C-alpha positions in Angstrom: 32.3 -4.5 11.5 36.1 -4.9 12.5 35.0 -7.3 15.0 33.1 -9.6 12.4 35.4 -9.5 9.8 38.7 -8.3 11.4 40.8 -9.3 8.1 38.4 -7.7 5.4 38.9 -4.2 4.8 35.7 -2.0 4.2 36.1 -0.4 0.4 34.1 1.7 -2.0 31.9 -0.4 -4.1 32.8 1.0 -7.7 29.9 1.8 -10.2 30.5 -1.6 -12.2 29.8 -3.7 -9.6 27.2 -6.4 -9.9 25.3 -5.3 -7.3 24.3 -2.1 -8.9 23.4 -4.1 -12.1 21.7 -7.2 -11.0 17.9 -6.4 -11.6 18.2 -2.6 -12.3 21.1 -0.8 -14.0 21.7 1.7 -11.2 24.1 4.2 -12.8 23.0 7.2 -11.6 22.9 7.0 -7.9 22.7 9.9 -5.3 22.0 10.2 -1.6 18.7 8.8 -0.3 17.6 11.0 2.8 15.9 9.7 5.8 12.5 11.2 7.2 14.4 14.1 8.8 14.0 15.5 4.8 10.6 16.2 5.5 11.3 19.0 8.2 14.7 20.3 6.9 14.5 19.8 3.4 18.1 18.3 3.5 19.1 15.1 2.2 21.9 15.0 4.8 22.1 14.8 8.6 24.8 16.2 10.5 28.1 16.3 8.4 27.0 13.2 6.5 27.1 15.2 3.3 28.6 12.9 0.7 26.9 9.6 0.0 29.1 6.3 -0.5 28.6 2.9 -1.4 30.9 0.6 0.6 31.4 -2.7 1.4 33.4 -5.8 2.1 34.2 -8.6 -0.3 35.1 -12.3 0.1 38.0 -14.3 -1.3 36.1 -14.7 -4.5 35.3 -10.8 -5.1 31.9 -11.6 -3.9 30.3 -8.7 -2.1 29.2 -10.1 1.2 28.7 -6.6 3.4 26.8 -4.0 1.7 26.8 -0.3 3.2 25.1 3.0 2.2 27.1 5.3 4.1 25.4 8.7 5.0 22.1 7.8 3.8 18.9 6.0 5.2 17.1 3.4 2.7 15.0 2.3 5.4 13.2 5.1 5.7 13.1 5.7 2.0 10.9 2.6 2.1 9.0 3.3 5.2 8.0 6.4 3.3 7.3 5.1 -0.1 3.7 5.9 0.7 4.0 9.3 1.9 2.9 11.9 -0.5 5.3 14.4 1.1 8.2 12.0 0.9 9.7 12.6 -2.9 9.1 9.7 -4.9 12.6 9.7 -6.5 14.3 8.5 -3.4 11.8 6.0 -2.5 12.4 4.3 -5.9 16.2 4.3 -5.8 15.8 2.9 -2.2 13.6 0.1 -3.4 15.7 -0.9 -6.4 18.6 -0.9 -4.3 16.9 -3.0 -2.0 15.6 -5.3 -4.9 19.1 -5.4 -6.2 20.6 -6.3 -2.7 18.4 -9.3 -2.2 18.6 -10.9 -6.0 22.5 -10.5 -5.7 22.4 -12.2 -2.4 20.6 -15.1 -3.7 22.5 -15.2 -7.1 26.0 -14.8 -6.2 
């Protein structure tokens, strides 16, 4: 990201940011595991125990890059119809994705 936005820091996204309240109010967020969860039962891989929502903002305070650190939203979407993958992870992943898309179209 430093090559794309060399003058913009990556910062933690605060819980009251519009990205978490555009369509769904996502006050409760937790780590969304990848498919490896199906084999290991752990929500993390390697040392990625702590989930973090980070981003890069423009000069007007709009989020221009959203980073879901230590989680795998793509796998939560991919395994949404897998009965072995817990629904709570898929539903949070889908809600985050919807918020991200609507935020991008409205801010």
